[in-house]
Structures are given as C-alpha cells and as structure tokens.
N, C-alpha and C positions, 0 to 999 in steps of 0.2 A: 919771906917769899910765900906767896899763896899758891897753893896747888890748884891748878885748873883741871876740871873734869868735864867731860861732855857725855851726854846720854846717847847711846847708839840708836839710830833710827830703826824702828821695828817694822818690817815689811809684812803686810797681810796678803795672803794668797787665797782667793776664793776657792772653796771646795764644792759645795752644792747646797741648795735650799737656803741660801743666805748665810751659811756658816763659813767662816774663814779660818785659816791656819797660819800661825806665826812661823818664823824661821826655825824656832826651837821645837816646833811640833805641837805646841799648845793650840787648842781649838778656841775660837772666839765666836760667841753667839751673836746673832743680830740684836739690835737695840730692843725690839719688842720682846725677844726671848729673854734678854737680860732683865727687863722690867718684871716679867712674869716670874722669873727665878727669884728675884729679890722679894717679891710679894709672897711667894711660897715660903721663903726662909723666915720672913717677918711673921707670917701666920703661924708657923710651927713654933717660933720662939715666944709667942704671946705679945709681940709688939703691935699687932693689929687686932682691934676689938670688933668682933662680929656683931651685927644687929641682933636685937632681942628676937626670940622665937624663930630664928633662922632654921634651927633644927626641926621644929615642928612643921614649918612650911615645907622644908625639904622632904620630910617624911610623907606629908600629904601629897606633894607633887609626885613622889615615887609611887605611892599607892594609886593615885589617879592614872599614872602611866601604865602600871601593871594591870589595873582593872580595865582600862580602855583597850589595851592590847589583848587581854583575854576575851573581851566582848567581841572585838573585831575578828580575832582568830577563830573563835568558836561559832561565828555566824549569828550572834545574837543582836547585832547592831540594828537591823530593821525592826525587831520587836521593841528594843529600847527606844528607838526613835519614835515609833508609833505610840508607845505609852507616854512619852514625854509630851509630844504634840497634842495627844488626846486630852491629857490632863491640863494642858495650857488653853483648852477651849476650841480645838480644831477637830472635835469628834464629828464624823460624817453621820448626820441624822435626818437628812432630807434629800430625796431623789425626785426631781421633776422630769417626768417622762412625757414625750410628745411624739405624734406621728404614728403611733402603734394602733393597729386595728385587730390584727390576728395574733400579735405577740402580746402575751400577758405580762403584767407588771411583776408577777411572781417569778417568771422565767428570767426577766432582766435582773432582778435582785439576786437570784441564785447564780447568774453568770458573774455578777460583780462580787459574789462571795462576801457580802456585808454581814458582820457579826455583832453590830451594835457598838463596837469599840474601835472601828476602823477610823484611821486619821485621814483627813482630807489632804494633809501635807504628804503623807506617805503613799497615797493612791497613785498608781501608775496608769495614766490616762491611755497610753498606747496599748497596754495589756488589756485594759478594760474594754476598749473598742474592739479588739480582736475577739474577745470572749463573746461579746454581744453579737458581732457579725457572724459568729458561728451558729447562731440560732436560725432555724429553718426559714422563717419569713423575712429575715432582715437582709436587705440588699446593701444598705449603707447606714452608718451611724456616726454621730459626732458627740463626744463626751467633753463637757467643759466644767472646770472647777469654779465655783462661786464661793469665795471665802466669806465667813469662816467655816461653814458646815453644810454646804449644799453643792450638788452636782446636777447639771442639766444633761439629759440624754435625749437627743433628737434622732429619731429613727425614720428611715425611708424603707418601706416594705416592698416586697416583690408583688407583681400583679399576676394573679392566676388567669391562665388563658384557656385551659381545657383540662380534661381528665384523661389520663393514660392508663389503659388496662394492659398489663403484661402478666400473663398467666392468671393467677387468682388475686394479684395485687392491683390496687387502684391508687394512683398517685396524681397529685396536682402538678401541672407543668406550666412554665412560662411560654411566651410566644416562640422563643428560640429552642424549646424542647428541654430546657433545664428543669430538673425535678425539684419542686419546692418542698413537699412533705407528703406523707401518706394521706389519703382521703379518710377522714374520721367521722364526718357527719354529712347531713343532707343539704346543708345551706349552699353548696356549690352544684346542686343537681341540675341547674339550668345551663351549665357549661357544656360544650360539645364533648362527646366521648370519642377517643381515638384508641383503636385496638390493634395490637400486634407489634412485632419487632420493628424497630425503626419508625414506628408510627409517630412517636413524640417529636422526632427531628423533622419530619415531613409535614407536620400538622399545619404549620403556618401557610405553606404553599397551597394545600387543598382548600383551605378557608378562603384564600384569595381567588381561587377559581370560581367559588360560589358567590363572591361578592356582588356581581352584576344581577344576581337572582335572589334577592333577600327573602322573598316570600317562600322560596323553596327551602331555605335554611331552617325555617321554623318547623318544617316537616321531617327533618333529619333526626334519627335516633342515635346513629353511630357511624363513624368512619372506620372501616376495617382495612388494614394494610395487608395486601396479598403478595407474598414472595418478595417483600421489600422493593416492589416495582410499581404497583398500581393500587387502586382503591376499589372496594365495594362499599356502596353507600346504602345503609339500612334505614328505611323510612319508618315512621311511627305506625303506619297502617300495614306494615309487614312486607312491602315491596322492596326488592333489592335492585339497585341500579349498579351494573357492572361497568366501570369506567375503563378506558384504554390506558396504556402506559404513557402514550404521548398524545398531544393534541386534545387535551381534556376540554378546553374551551369550545372547540368545534363540536365535540360530542354533546356537550351540555346545550349548545345552541340547537342542535337537532332535537334533543329531548324537550326543550322548551317549546319549540314549534309544535311538536306532537301533543304536548300537554295543553297548549293554547287552542289548538284546532279540535282535538278529540278527547280531551280530558283523560289521557291515557292512564295516568297514575291513580285515578279514582276507580278504574275498572277492576274486575276480578282477575288480577294477574299476580304472579309470584315474583317475576324478575324481568328486567329490561336489560338486554345485553348490547352495549355500545362499543364493544371492543373492535369490531370490524368497521373500517371507514366508509364502506359503501352500502351497508345494510344494518338494519336493527332487528334483533331477534327478541321475540316476546315469549316468555314461559308462563303458561296458565297455572292457576292453582289446581290441586287435585279435584276439587268440586267443579270448577269451571271446565276442566278437561273431561270429566265424566259427562257433564251436560252437553259438551260439544260432541263427544263420541256418540251419545244417544241421539243427538239431532242429526248427525251425519248418517247414522244407521237408519233413522226414520226416513231421511231424504232419499237414501239409496233404495230403500224398500219401495217408497212411493214411485221413484223413477222406474224401477223394474216392473212394477204393476202397470204403469202407464204404457210402457213399451209392449207388454204382453197383450194389453187390450187393443192396441193398435194393430198388432199382428193378427189377432183373431178377427 
C-alpha cells in the first residue's frame, strides 16, 4: 500500500509595501525583492564576477559627487562655470556700443564690470541692462549676446530740455522736470535756465506760453519761479518781466502789442509788471529815474517862472 500525502495549501496575506505573510507568520518578499536578495547573496559568496575597474570608477564617481556638492554648497559654481566656458572659447572680449552721445564707453564697461575673463555664457543680460540703465543719461538700453564672444549694447539717451538752478546747484533736466545729471560743462549753455523751487516741474508749461512768440524767447536769460506760483522772466538786456499767476497768454499778448508799437523792452526800463489784468506798471532804471526827476523839476521850475511873469 502506498501512502498518499498531500501538501497543505499555503495562504498568503498581504501586509504592506508588496510584502505578504504566511499563516505560520513567515514574511514573503515581492518577486523584485527576492531577485535583489538573491543577487546580494551571490555577490557576497563570489558567484557573481564584477566588471574590471568597477572600484576605480566608483571611487571617481564618489569623488566627483563630493567635489560637486562642495562647489555648489560653497557658492563656487558660478566661478567654476565661468572658468570652464571661458577656457572653451566663450570669453567676452568685444563690446559693440551704439546710440550713446553723452554716455562714455568707459562708464558702460565699468557698469558691466568686465575683467577680461568674463564668460559670455555666464553673463546675466537682465542684470547688465539694469546696471547700464542706472547711468545718468541712459533712458533705455538693450543688451544682446552674440556668440561666441561679443555683446551688443544699444542705448537710448535722455534729452536735455533745460538747466535747473536750485540753490548753488545746476542740473540738466528733461521736459517733464526729471533731473538727468549735474551740469559740468558749457556745451549746454544755450538751454533755457529755470531758477527756484518747483521750477523744474513747471518749466515745460512756461515754455509753451512763449511758443507763439519765438523771437522773444531768444532774448530770455532765465525763468525765475516766485513762490511756486508764478514766473519772473529775466531778459538778456536786464529787463524783468513779471508775469501773473493766471492768464499768462493774455498778459504776453499785451506785452507783445506794446513791444510792437513802442519798442517798450528796448527802452531804459528795469521791469514790466503784468500781474494786474487792467494795467501795466513800468519801473525805470535808477539812471532813467534820475533823468526823469531832473526833467520834471526843470519843467516845474519853467512853469512856475511862466506863471510869475504872467502875474507881473
């Protein structure tokens, strides 16, 4: 008689992470885990032969990882990147500058902070544009990379509108009153001069008031702001024209008629007061006043003499 035996079915119950447990409590790894375990056992027992130089390659990989981590952690990566790309032929050695009239090439190069070993690859275009835009005369700039070793810098400069005197300082201003830079030389001497607090912001408006009278603009020496409300206009011949706070166009029209009919501004006067809407006041120079007083005295004396003779 043959003894019959049957293997009991072994039930697997999942636990977690692909691991199962038998009824007797033994753990069963997933298939991939069992393969990895068998490979580890074979490696430890010498049944698996490793490729040649695997140790050297592993050591080199370890050194590269540690070195790269140290460079990144220590903040040396930008320097390493710049050195590598410069050595590879991307050293920035040519700057093409256009659109600059008052901005010198030296100022642009200093703003870019080029040291002869700067790499075109590592150059930050946005940061370069911000540094150049910070220069006094630069309104807008565009920086472009041209590989392998050139950058194009295209500048749009501000336009000087006038000279603003505030205290002892002289500054060049734009039409909207924005200060460009301190006045350093005489090449802007032909620009109009605006004097006083808030004069720079109101400069464009007073220039528009004189636009219909271009021949008069050539005779103006300075526009002086008075009390942040109105203007006194100083002419090159010394005459001061006092303008009203409002209705400047009407006052100038009156002055223009007087100049056309009587050449008022060429006479020996010190000031013309146009602040009152219904009248114009004329201030004589001291010399003219003395002559007038002498003439009035002589006329008064002659009149008195004539009256006395009539009486006798």
